[in-house]
mmCIF file as Biopython writes it, N, C-alpha, C and O atoms, coordinates in Angstrom:
data_model
#
loop_
_atom_site.group_PDB
_atom_site.id
_atom_site.type_symbol
_atom_site.label_atom_id
_atom_site.label_alt_id
_atom_site.label_comp_id
_atom_site.label_asym_id
_atom_site.label_entity_id
_atom_site.label_seq_id
_atom_site.pdbx_PDB_ins_code
_atom_site.Cartn_x
_atom_site.Cartn_y
_atom_site.Cartn_z
_atom_site.occupancy
_atom_site.B_iso_or_equiv
_atom_site.auth_seq_id
_atom_site.auth_asym_id
_atom_site.pdbx_PDB_model_num
ATOM 1   N N  . MET A ? 1  ? 0.557  -1.327 -0.059  1.0 0.0 1  A 1 
ATOM 2   C CA . MET A ? 1  ? 0.444  -0.121 0.063   1.0 0.0 1  A 1 
ATOM 3   C C  . MET A ? 1  ? 1.094  1.367  -0.097  1.0 0.0 1  A 1 
ATOM 4   O O  . MET A ? 1  ? 1.932  1.592  0.776   1.0 0.0 1  A 1 
ATOM 5   N N  . GLU A ? 2  ? 0.915  2.291  -0.901  1.0 0.0 2  A 1 
ATOM 6   C CA . GLU A ? 2  ? 1.779  3.815  -1.074  1.0 0.0 2  A 1 
ATOM 7   C C  . GLU A ? 2  ? 1.476  4.539  -0.111  1.0 0.0 2  A 1 
ATOM 8   O O  . GLU A ? 2  ? 0.278  4.819  -0.051  1.0 0.0 2  A 1 
ATOM 9   N N  . THR A ? 3  ? 1.951  4.839  0.461   1.0 0.0 3  A 1 
ATOM 10  C CA . THR A ? 3  ? 1.380  6.395  1.800   1.0 0.0 3  A 1 
ATOM 11  C C  . THR A ? 3  ? 1.207  7.441  0.971   1.0 0.0 3  A 1 
ATOM 12  O O  . THR A ? 3  ? 1.719  8.017  0.011   1.0 0.0 3  A 1 
ATOM 13  N N  . VAL A ? 4  ? 0.008  7.474  1.932   1.0 0.0 4  A 1 
ATOM 14  C CA . VAL A ? 4  ? -0.985 8.753  1.135   1.0 0.0 4  A 1 
ATOM 15  C C  . VAL A ? 4  ? -0.170 10.441 1.956   1.0 0.0 4  A 1 
ATOM 16  O O  . VAL A ? 4  ? -0.193 11.408 1.196   1.0 0.0 4  A 1 
ATOM 17  N N  . LEU A ? 5  ? 0.017  10.512 2.376   1.0 0.0 5  A 1 
ATOM 18  C CA . LEU A ? 5  ? 1.261  11.323 2.767   1.0 0.0 5  A 1 
ATOM 19  C C  . LEU A ? 5  ? 2.575  11.476 2.808   1.0 0.0 5  A 1 
ATOM 20  O O  . LEU A ? 5  ? 3.361  10.811 3.484   1.0 0.0 5  A 1 
ATOM 21  N N  . LEU A ? 6  ? 2.891  12.615 1.867   1.0 0.0 6  A 1 
ATOM 22  C CA . LEU A ? 6  ? 4.698  12.146 2.312   1.0 0.0 6  A 1 
ATOM 23  C C  . LEU A ? 6  ? 4.854  13.233 3.475   1.0 0.0 6  A 1 
ATOM 24  O O  . LEU A ? 6  ? 4.202  14.160 3.955   1.0 0.0 6  A 1 
ATOM 25  N N  . ARG A ? 7  ? 6.214  12.530 3.678   1.0 0.0 7  A 1 
ATOM 26  C CA . ARG A ? 7  ? 7.172  13.531 4.144   1.0 0.0 7  A 1 
ATOM 27  C C  . ARG A ? 7  ? 8.106  14.043 4.016   1.0 0.0 7  A 1 
ATOM 28  O O  . ARG A ? 7  ? 9.207  13.502 3.911   1.0 0.0 7  A 1 
ATOM 29  N N  . PRO A ? 8  ? 7.712  15.971 3.987   1.0 0.0 8  A 1 
ATOM 30  C CA . PRO A ? 8  ? 9.316  16.328 2.623   1.0 0.0 8  A 1 
ATOM 31  C C  . PRO A ? 8  ? 10.184 15.994 2.135   1.0 0.0 8  A 1 
ATOM 32  O O  . PRO A ? 8  ? 10.394 16.370 0.982   1.0 0.0 8  A 1 
ATOM 33  N N  . ARG A ? 9  ? 11.317 14.906 2.972   1.0 0.0 9  A 1 
ATOM 34  C CA . ARG A ? 9  ? 12.218 14.621 2.265   1.0 0.0 9  A 1 
ATOM 35  C C  . ARG A ? 9  ? 11.728 13.374 0.995   1.0 0.0 9  A 1 
ATOM 36  O O  . ARG A ? 9  ? 12.389 13.062 0.004   1.0 0.0 9  A 1 
ATOM 37  N N  . GLU A ? 10 ? 10.386 12.833 1.411   1.0 0.0 10 A 1 
ATOM 38  C CA . GLU A ? 10 ? 10.521 11.463 0.235   1.0 0.0 10 A 1 
ATOM 39  C C  . GLU A ? 10 ? 10.240 12.021 -0.996  1.0 0.0 10 A 1 
ATOM 40  O O  . GLU A ? 10 ? 10.559 11.665 -2.130  1.0 0.0 10 A 1 
ATOM 41  N N  . ALA A ? 11 ? 9.197  13.523 -0.341  1.0 0.0 11 A 1 
ATOM 42  C CA . ALA A ? 11 ? 8.383  14.365 -1.942  1.0 0.0 11 A 1 
ATOM 43  C C  . ALA A ? 11 ? 9.570  14.441 -2.732  1.0 0.0 11 A 1 
ATOM 44  O O  . ALA A ? 11 ? 9.855  14.064 -3.868  1.0 0.0 11 A 1 
ATOM 45  N N  . ALA A ? 12 ? 10.428 15.267 -1.459  1.0 0.0 12 A 1 
ATOM 46  C CA . ALA A ? 12 ? 12.172 15.456 -2.918  1.0 0.0 12 A 1 
ATOM 47  C C  . ALA A ? 12 ? 12.540 14.496 -3.546  1.0 0.0 12 A 1 
ATOM 48  O O  . ALA A ? 12 ? 13.056 14.645 -4.654  1.0 0.0 12 A 1 
ATOM 49  N N  . GLU A ? 13 ? 12.378 13.379 -3.033  1.0 0.0 13 A 1 
ATOM 50  C CA . GLU A ? 13 ? 13.262 11.995 -3.153  1.0 0.0 13 A 1 
ATOM 51  C C  . GLU A ? 13 ? 12.443 12.192 -4.530  1.0 0.0 13 A 1 
ATOM 52  O O  . GLU A ? 13 ? 12.980 12.669 -5.530  1.0 0.0 13 A 1 
ATOM 53  N N  . LEU A ? 14 ? 11.111 11.787 -4.489  1.0 0.0 14 A 1 
ATOM 54  C CA . LEU A ? 14 ? 10.572 11.810 -5.941  1.0 0.0 14 A 1 
ATOM 55  C C  . LEU A ? 14 ? 10.267 12.426 -6.688  1.0 0.0 14 A 1 
ATOM 56  O O  . LEU A ? 14 ? 9.447  12.114 -7.551  1.0 0.0 14 A 1 
ATOM 57  N N  . LEU A ? 15 ? 10.915 13.647 -6.573  1.0 0.0 15 A 1 
ATOM 58  C CA . LEU A ? 15 ? 10.758 15.287 -6.956  1.0 0.0 15 A 1 
ATOM 59  C C  . LEU A ? 15 ? 12.522 15.377 -7.948  1.0 0.0 15 A 1 
ATOM 60  O O  . LEU A ? 15 ? 12.799 16.010 -8.966  1.0 0.0 15 A 1 
ATOM 61  N N  . GLY A ? 16 ? 13.139 14.720 -7.336  1.0 0.0 16 A 1 
ATOM 62  C CA . GLY A ? 16 ? 14.569 14.704 -7.039  1.0 0.0 16 A 1 
ATOM 63  C C  . GLY A ? 16 ? 15.357 16.070 -7.681  1.0 0.0 16 A 1 
ATOM 64  O O  . GLY A ? 16 ? 16.223 16.368 -8.505  1.0 0.0 16 A 1 
ATOM 65  N N  . LEU A ? 17 ? 14.131 16.870 -6.395  1.0 0.0 17 A 1 
ATOM 66  C CA . LEU A ? 17 ? 15.361 17.812 -5.832  1.0 0.0 17 A 1 
ATOM 67  C C  . LEU A ? 17 ? 15.298 18.073 -3.892  1.0 0.0 17 A 1 
ATOM 68  O O  . LEU A ? 17 ? 14.797 17.176 -3.216  1.0 0.0 17 A 1 
ATOM 69  N N  . SER A ? 18 ? 15.668 18.930 -3.430  1.0 0.0 18 A 1 
ATOM 70  C CA . SER A ? 18 ? 16.764 19.033 -2.140  1.0 0.0 18 A 1 
ATOM 71  C C  . SER A ? 18 ? 15.348 19.163 -1.455  1.0 0.0 18 A 1 
ATOM 72  O O  . SER A ? 18 ? 14.393 19.672 -2.042  1.0 0.0 18 A 1 
ATOM 73  N N  . ARG A ? 19 ? 15.266 18.547 0.132   1.0 0.0 19 A 1 
ATOM 74  C CA . ARG A ? 19 ? 14.563 18.367 1.249   1.0 0.0 19 A 1 
ATOM 75  C C  . ARG A ? 19 ? 14.467 20.401 0.909   1.0 0.0 19 A 1 
ATOM 76  O O  . ARG A ? 19 ? 13.514 20.733 0.204   1.0 0.0 19 A 1 
ATOM 77  N N  . SER A ? 20 ? 15.107 21.190 1.246   1.0 0.0 20 A 1 
ATOM 78  C CA . SER A ? 20 ? 15.384 22.865 1.148   1.0 0.0 20 A 1 
ATOM 79  C C  . SER A ? 20 ? 14.869 23.508 0.163   1.0 0.0 20 A 1 
ATOM 80  O O  . SER A ? 20 ? 14.532 24.678 0.341   1.0 0.0 20 A 1 
ATOM 81  N N  . GLN A ? 21 ? 14.660 22.760 -1.350  1.0 0.0 21 A 1 
ATOM 82  C CA . GLN A ? 21 ? 13.679 23.496 -2.106  1.0 0.0 21 A 1 
ATOM 83  C C  . GLN A ? 21 ? 12.210 22.713 -2.102  1.0 0.0 21 A 1 
ATOM 84  O O  . GLN A ? 21 ? 11.236 23.191 -2.682  1.0 0.0 21 A 1 
ATOM 85  N N  . VAL A ? 22 ? 12.174 21.639 -1.484  1.0 0.0 22 A 1 
ATOM 86  C CA . VAL A ? 22 ? 10.569 21.361 -1.414  1.0 0.0 22 A 1 
ATOM 87  C C  . VAL A ? 22 ? 9.993  22.003 -0.002  1.0 0.0 22 A 1 
ATOM 88  O O  . VAL A ? 22 ? 8.778  22.200 -0.031  1.0 0.0 22 A 1 
ATOM 89  N N  . TYR A ? 23 ? 10.569 22.314 1.059   1.0 0.0 23 A 1 
ATOM 90  C CA . TYR A ? 23 ? 10.464 23.570 2.209   1.0 0.0 23 A 1 
ATOM 91  C C  . TYR A ? 23 ? 10.012 24.468 1.438   1.0 0.0 23 A 1 
ATOM 92  O O  . TYR A ? 23 ? 8.926  24.988 1.694   1.0 0.0 23 A 1 
ATOM 93  N N  . SER A ? 24 ? 10.674 24.800 0.444   1.0 0.0 24 A 1 
ATOM 94  C CA . SER A ? 24 ? 10.223 25.936 0.054   1.0 0.0 24 A 1 
ATOM 95  C C  . SER A ? 24 ? 9.064  26.420 -0.710  1.0 0.0 24 A 1 
ATOM 96  O O  . SER A ? 24 ? 8.443  27.479 -0.793  1.0 0.0 24 A 1 
ATOM 97  N N  . LEU A ? 25 ? 8.992  24.994 -1.352  1.0 0.0 25 A 1 
ATOM 98  C CA . LEU A ? 25 ? 7.345  25.459 -2.138  1.0 0.0 25 A 1 
ATOM 99  C C  . LEU A ? 25 ? 6.448  25.431 -1.464  1.0 0.0 25 A 1 
ATOM 100 O O  . LEU A ? 25 ? 5.411  26.089 -1.557  1.0 0.0 25 A 1 
ATOM 101 N N  . CYS A ? 26 ? 6.788  24.548 -0.590  1.0 0.0 26 A 1 
ATOM 102 C CA . CYS A ? 26 ? 5.844  24.651 0.861   1.0 0.0 26 A 1 
ATOM 103 C C  . CYS A ? 26 ? 5.446  25.780 0.900   1.0 0.0 26 A 1 
ATOM 104 O O  . CYS A ? 26 ? 4.494  26.238 0.268   1.0 0.0 26 A 1 
ATOM 105 N N  . ARG A ? 27 ? 6.530  26.639 2.065   1.0 0.0 27 A 1 
ATOM 106 C CA . ARG A ? 27 ? 5.975  27.817 2.652   1.0 0.0 27 A 1 
ATOM 107 C C  . ARG A ? 27 ? 5.534  28.681 1.499   1.0 0.0 27 A 1 
ATOM 108 O O  . ARG A ? 27 ? 4.402  28.918 1.923   1.0 0.0 27 A 1 
ATOM 109 N N  . ARG A ? 28 ? 5.598  29.339 0.330   1.0 0.0 28 A 1 
ATOM 110 C CA . ARG A ? 28 ? 5.719  30.198 -0.619  1.0 0.0 28 A 1 
ATOM 111 C C  . ARG A ? 28 ? 4.152  29.584 -0.829  1.0 0.0 28 A 1 
ATOM 112 O O  . ARG A ? 28 ? 3.410  30.331 -1.467  1.0 0.0 28 A 1 
ATOM 113 N N  . GLY A ? 29 ? 3.516  28.191 -0.320  1.0 0.0 29 A 1 
ATOM 114 C CA . GLY A ? 29 ? 2.155  27.349 -0.902  1.0 0.0 29 A 1 
ATOM 115 C C  . GLY A ? 29 ? 1.646  27.094 -2.335  1.0 0.0 29 A 1 
ATOM 116 O O  . GLY A ? 29 ? 0.572  27.369 -2.869  1.0 0.0 29 A 1 
ATOM 117 N N  . GLU A ? 30 ? 3.013  26.340 -2.892  1.0 0.0 30 A 1 
ATOM 118 C CA . GLU A ? 30 ? 2.947  26.610 -4.781  1.0 0.0 30 A 1 
ATOM 119 C C  . GLU A ? 30 ? 2.821  24.701 -4.287  1.0 0.0 30 A 1 
ATOM 120 O O  . GLU A ? 30 ? 2.116  23.864 -4.850  1.0 0.0 30 A 1 
ATOM 121 N N  . LEU A ? 31 ? 3.576  24.521 -3.322  1.0 0.0 31 A 1 
ATOM 122 C CA . LEU A ? 31 ? 3.389  22.803 -3.155  1.0 0.0 31 A 1 
ATOM 123 C C  . LEU A ? 31 ? 1.998  22.514 -2.476  1.0 0.0 31 A 1 
ATOM 124 O O  . LEU A ? 31 ? 1.830  22.968 -1.344  1.0 0.0 31 A 1 
ATOM 125 N N  . PRO A ? 32 ? 0.837  21.690 -3.161  1.0 0.0 32 A 1 
ATOM 126 C CA . PRO A ? 32 ? -0.232 21.606 -2.070  1.0 0.0 32 A 1 
ATOM 127 C C  . PRO A ? 32 ? 0.338  20.722 -0.189  1.0 0.0 32 A 1 
ATOM 128 O O  . PRO A ? 32 ? 1.086  19.767 0.017   1.0 0.0 32 A 1 
ATOM 129 N N  . THR A ? 33 ? -0.176 21.307 0.459   1.0 0.0 33 A 1 
ATOM 130 C CA . THR A ? 33 ? 0.167  20.246 2.082   1.0 0.0 33 A 1 
ATOM 131 C C  . THR A ? 33 ? -0.869 20.353 2.394   1.0 0.0 33 A 1 
ATOM 132 O O  . THR A ? 33 ? -1.806 21.031 1.973   1.0 0.0 33 A 1 
ATOM 133 N N  . VAL A ? 34 ? -0.636 18.963 3.977   1.0 0.0 34 A 1 
ATOM 134 C CA . VAL A ? 34 ? -1.364 19.105 4.822   1.0 0.0 34 A 1 
ATOM 135 C C  . VAL A ? 34 ? -0.749 19.734 6.443   1.0 0.0 34 A 1 
ATOM 136 O O  . VAL A ? 34 ? 0.470  19.896 6.392   1.0 0.0 34 A 1 
ATOM 137 N N  . ARG A ? 35 ? -1.205 20.007 7.464   1.0 0.0 35 A 1 
ATOM 138 C CA . ARG A ? 35 ? -0.125 20.320 8.428   1.0 0.0 35 A 1 
ATOM 139 C C  . ARG A ? 35 ? -0.679 19.223 9.116   1.0 0.0 35 A 1 
ATOM 140 O O  . ARG A ? 35 ? -1.666 18.593 8.738   1.0 0.0 35 A 1 
ATOM 141 N N  . ILE A ? 36 ? 0.215  18.932 10.503  1.0 0.0 36 A 1 
ATOM 142 C CA . ILE A ? 36 ? -0.629 18.413 11.401  1.0 0.0 36 A 1 
ATOM 143 C C  . ILE A ? 36 ? -0.152 18.215 12.549  1.0 0.0 36 A 1 
ATOM 144 O O  . ILE A ? 36 ? 0.281  17.138 12.959  1.0 0.0 36 A 1 
ATOM 145 N N  . GLY A ? 37 ? -0.214 19.565 13.332  1.0 0.0 37 A 1 
ATOM 146 C CA . GLY A ? 37 ? 0.331  20.217 14.573  1.0 0.0 37 A 1 
ATOM 147 C C  . GLY A ? 37 ? 1.289  20.725 14.163  1.0 0.0 37 A 1 
ATOM 148 O O  . GLY A ? 37 ? 1.159  21.935 13.974  1.0 0.0 37 A 1 
ATOM 149 N N  . ALA A ? 38 ? 2.521  20.186 13.866  1.0 0.0 38 A 1 
ATOM 150 C CA . ALA A ? 38 ? 3.883  21.164 13.386  1.0 0.0 38 A 1 
ATOM 151 C C  . ALA A ? 38 ? 4.488  20.118 12.783  1.0 0.0 38 A 1 
ATOM 152 O O  . ALA A ? 38 ? 5.717  20.193 12.773  1.0 0.0 38 A 1 
ATOM 153 N N  . SER A ? 39 ? 4.022  19.196 12.293  1.0 0.0 39 A 1 
ATOM 154 C CA . SER A ? 39 ? 4.116  18.301 10.936  1.0 0.0 39 A 1 
ATOM 155 C C  . SER A ? 39 ? 3.423  19.077 9.650   1.0 0.0 39 A 1 
ATOM 156 O O  . SER A ? 39 ? 2.432  19.804 9.597   1.0 0.0 39 A 1 
ATOM 157 N N  . VAL A ? 40 ? 4.448  18.577 8.528   1.0 0.0 40 A 1 
ATOM 158 C CA . VAL A ? 40 ? 4.436  19.249 7.235   1.0 0.0 40 A 1 
ATOM 159 C C  . VAL A ? 40 ? 3.869  17.686 6.668   1.0 0.0 40 A 1 
ATOM 160 O O  . VAL A ? 40 ? 3.970  16.577 7.193   1.0 0.0 40 A 1 
ATOM 161 N N  . ARG A ? 41 ? 3.324  18.058 5.548   1.0 0.0 41 A 1 
ATOM 162 C CA . ARG A ? 41 ? 3.045  16.566 4.759   1.0 0.0 41 A 1 
ATOM 163 C C  . ARG A ? 41 ? 2.751  16.199 3.382   1.0 0.0 41 A 1 
ATOM 164 O O  . ARG A ? 41 ? 1.523  16.150 3.440   1.0 0.0 41 A 1 
ATOM 165 N N  . VAL A ? 42 ? 3.012  15.951 2.360   1.0 0.0 42 A 1 
ATOM 166 C CA . VAL A ? 42 ? 1.584  16.301 0.581   1.0 0.0 42 A 1 
ATOM 167 C C  . VAL A ? 42 ? 1.707  15.007 1.006   1.0 0.0 42 A 1 
ATOM 168 O O  . VAL A ? 42 ? 2.499  14.322 1.653   1.0 0.0 42 A 1 
ATOM 169 N N  . PRO A ? 43 ? 0.434  14.872 0.304   1.0 0.0 43 A 1 
ATOM 170 C CA . PRO A ? 43 ? -0.890 14.767 -0.048  1.0 0.0 43 A 1 
ATOM 171 C C  . PRO A ? 43 ? 0.278  13.639 -1.321  1.0 0.0 43 A 1 
ATOM 172 O O  . PRO A ? 43 ? 1.282  14.231 -1.717  1.0 0.0 43 A 1 
ATOM 173 N N  . ARG A ? 44 ? 0.118  12.468 -1.738  1.0 0.0 44 A 1 
ATOM 174 C CA . ARG A ? 44 ? 1.069  12.213 -2.367  1.0 0.0 44 A 1 
ATOM 175 C C  . ARG A ? 44 ? 0.155  11.614 -3.709  1.0 0.0 44 A 1 
ATOM 176 O O  . ARG A ? 44 ? 0.654  10.865 -4.550  1.0 0.0 44 A 1 
ATOM 177 N N  . ARG A ? 45 ? -1.632 12.204 -3.757  1.0 0.0 45 A 1 
ATOM 178 C CA . ARG A ? 45 ? -2.206 12.321 -5.102  1.0 0.0 45 A 1 
ATOM 179 C C  . ARG A ? 45 ? -2.006 13.741 -5.263  1.0 0.0 45 A 1 
ATOM 180 O O  . ARG A ? 45 ? -2.245 13.920 -6.457  1.0 0.0 45 A 1 
ATOM 181 N N  . ALA A ? 46 ? -1.690 14.915 -4.722  1.0 0.0 46 A 1 
ATOM 182 C CA . ALA A ? 46 ? -1.950 16.513 -4.873  1.0 0.0 46 A 1 
ATOM 183 C C  . ALA A ? 46 ? -0.606 16.595 -5.703  1.0 0.0 46 A 1 
ATOM 184 O O  . ALA A ? 46 ? -0.489 17.356 -6.663  1.0 0.0 46 A 1 
ATOM 185 N N  . LEU A ? 47 ? 0.977  15.272 -5.005  1.0 0.0 47 A 1 
ATOM 186 C CA . LEU A ? 47 ? 1.932  15.980 -5.638  1.0 0.0 47 A 1 
ATOM 187 C C  . LEU A ? 47 ? 2.254  15.393 -6.824  1.0 0.0 47 A 1 
ATOM 188 O O  . LEU A ? 47 ? 3.275  15.739 -7.418  1.0 0.0 47 A 1 
ATOM 189 N N  . GLU A ? 48 ? 1.255  14.238 -7.415  1.0 0.0 48 A 1 
ATOM 190 C CA . GLU A ? 48 ? 1.207  13.673 -8.501  1.0 0.0 48 A 1 
ATOM 191 C C  . GLU A ? 48 ? 0.698  14.271 -10.179 1.0 0.0 48 A 1 
ATOM 192 O O  . GLU A ? 48 ? 1.215  13.960 -11.252 1.0 0.0 48 A 1 
ATOM 193 N N  . GLU A ? 49 ? -0.686 15.378 -9.896  1.0 0.0 49 A 1 
ATOM 194 C CA . GLU A ? 49 ? -1.276 16.122 -10.463 1.0 0.0 49 A 1 
ATOM 195 C C  . GLU A ? 49 ? -0.468 17.139 -10.158 1.0 0.0 49 A 1 
ATOM 196 O O  . GLU A ? 49 ? 0.049  17.316 -11.262 1.0 0.0 49 A 1 
ATOM 197 N N  . TRP A ? 50 ? -0.043 17.843 -9.535  1.0 0.0 50 A 1 
ATOM 198 C CA . TRP A ? 50 ? 0.693  19.369 -9.869  1.0 0.0 50 A 1 
ATOM 199 C C  . TRP A ? 50 ? 2.581  19.162 -10.295 1.0 0.0 50 A 1 
ATOM 200 O O  . TRP A ? 50 ? 3.558  19.864 -10.554 1.0 0.0 50 A 1 
ATOM 201 N N  . VAL A ? 51 ? 2.240  17.844 -10.153 1.0 0.0 51 A 1 
ATOM 202 C CA . VAL A ? 51 ? 4.082  17.931 -10.943 1.0 0.0 51 A 1 
ATOM 203 C C  . VAL A ? 51 ? 2.892  17.608 -12.786 1.0 0.0 51 A 1 
ATOM 204 O O  . VAL A ? 51 ? 3.105  18.219 -13.833 1.0 0.0 51 A 1 
ATOM 205 N N  . ALA A ? 52 ? 2.077  16.822 -12.641 1.0 0.0 52 A 1 
ATOM 206 C CA . ALA A ? 52 ? 0.966  16.743 -14.256 1.0 0.0 52 A 1 
ATOM 207 C C  . ALA A ? 52 ? 1.065  17.754 -14.543 1.0 0.0 52 A 1 
ATOM 208 O O  . ALA A ? 52 ? 1.897  17.840 -15.446 1.0 0.0 52 A 1 
ATOM 209 N N  . ARG A ? 53 ? 0.425  19.200 -14.124 1.0 0.0 53 A 1 
ATOM 210 C CA . ARG A ? 53 ? -0.208 20.396 -14.360 1.0 0.0 53 A 1 
ATOM 211 C C  . ARG A ? 53 ? 1.223  20.992 -15.174 1.0 0.0 53 A 1 
ATOM 212 O O  . ARG A ? 53 ? 1.521  21.427 -16.286 1.0 0.0 53 A 1 
ATOM 213 N N  . ARG A ? 54 ? 1.776  20.754 -14.073 1.0 0.0 54 A 1 
ATOM 214 C CA . ARG A ? 54 ? 3.919  21.429 -14.506 1.0 0.0 54 A 1 
ATOM 215 C C  . ARG A ? 54 ? 4.345  21.255 -16.027 1.0 0.0 54 A 1 
ATOM 216 O O  . ARG A ? 54 ? 4.975  21.980 -16.797 1.0 0.0 54 A 1 
ATOM 217 N N  . ALA A ? 55 ? 3.529  19.538 -16.201 1.0 0.0 55 A 1 
ATOM 218 C CA . ALA A ? 55 ? 4.277  18.772 -17.565 1.0 0.0 55 A 1 
ATOM 219 C C  . ALA A ? 55 ? 3.623  18.858 -18.423 1.0 0.0 55 A 1 
ATOM 220 O O  . ALA A ? 55 ? 3.972  18.252 -19.436 1.0 0.0 55 A 1 
ATOM 221 N N  . THR A ? 56 ? 2.297  19.685 -18.455 1.0 0.0 56 A 1 
ATOM 222 C CA . THR A ? 56 ? 1.393  19.992 -19.918 1.0 0.0 56 A 1 
ATOM 223 C C  . THR A ? 56 ? 1.797  21.166 -19.943 1.0 0.0 56 A 1 
ATOM 224 O O  . THR A ? 56 ? 1.196  21.645 -20.905 1.0 0.0 56 A 1 
ATOM 225 N N  . GLY A ? 57 ? 2.831  22.449 -19.235 1.0 0.0 57 A 1 
ATOM 226 C CA . GLY A ? 57 ? 3.220  23.659 -19.546 1.0 0.0 57 A 1 
ATOM 227 C C  . GLY A ? 57 ? 1.468  24.081 -19.061 1.0 0.0 57 A 1 
ATOM 228 O O  . GLY A ? 57 ? 1.416  25.309 -18.995 1.0 0.0 57 A 1 
ATOM 229 N N  . LEU A ? 58 ? 0.956  23.849 -18.934 1.0 0.0 58 A 1 
ATOM 230 C CA . LEU A ? 58 ? -0.298 24.976 -18.338 1.0 0.0 58 A 1 
ATOM 231 C C  . LEU A ? 58 ? 0.147  25.754 -16.720 1.0 0.0 58 A 1 
ATOM 232 O O  . LEU A ? 58 ? -0.343 26.843 -16.423 1.0 0.0 58 A 1 
ATOM 233 N N  . VAL A ? 59 ? 0.724  25.321 -16.162 1.0 0.0 59 A 1 
ATOM 234 C CA . VAL A ? 59 ? 1.662  26.208 -14.758 1.0 0.0 59 A 1 
ATOM 235 C C  . VAL A ? 59 ? 3.029  26.219 -14.608 1.0 0.0 59 A 1 
ATOM 236 O O  . VAL A ? 59 ? 3.757  25.356 -14.118 1.0 0.0 59 A 1 
ATOM 237 N N  . PRO A ? 60 ? 3.441  27.852 -15.331 1.0 0.0 60 A 1 
ATOM 238 C CA . PRO A ? 60 ? 4.927  27.451 -15.018 1.0 0.0 60 A 1 
ATOM 239 C C  . PRO A ? 60 ? 5.612  26.838 -13.726 1.0 0.0 60 A 1 
ATOM 240 O O  . PRO A ? 60 ? 4.786  26.588 -12.848 1.0 0.0 60 A 1 
ATOM 241 N N  . PHE A ? 61 ? 6.968  26.526 -13.390 1.0 0.0 61 A 1 
ATOM 242 C CA . PHE A ? 61 ? 7.197  26.357 -12.768 1.0 0.0 61 A 1 
ATOM 243 C C  . PHE A ? 61 ? 7.795  27.293 -12.299 1.0 0.0 61 A 1 
ATOM 244 O O  . PHE A ? 61 ? 7.983  28.111 -13.199 1.0 0.0 61 A 1 
ATOM 245 N N  . THR A ? 62 ? 8.347  27.743 -11.033 1.0 0.0 62 A 1 
ATOM 246 C CA . THR A ? 62 ? 8.426  28.954 -10.746 1.0 0.0 62 A 1 
ATOM 247 C C  . THR A ? 62 ? 9.465  28.856 -9.616  1.0 0.0 62 A 1 
ATOM 248 O O  . THR A ? 62 ? 9.222  27.968 -8.798  1.0 0.0 62 A 1 
ATOM 249 N N  . ASP A ? 63 ? 11.051 29.901 -9.313  1.0 0.0 63 A 1 
ATOM 250 C CA . ASP A ? 63 ? 11.438 30.225 -7.787  1.0 0.0 63 A 1 
ATOM 251 C C  . ASP A ? 63 ? 12.265 31.104 -7.474  1.0 0.0 63 A 1 
ATOM 252 O O  . ASP A ? 63 ? 12.526 31.312 -6.289  1.0 0.0 63 A 1 
#
């Protein structure tokens, strides 16, 4: 069974980014997140959709 919520480290590994880049995307509200207390998690399905939107050119990557 796949994990529904990913830690930023796991999301970074899937995206091929550094953990700090993923935290930055989360802080800026660019990457969908769920907060559980002080923990930040990235919903796997939302991450996949986020990537798909950018892969089709509908939403540009920003940095």
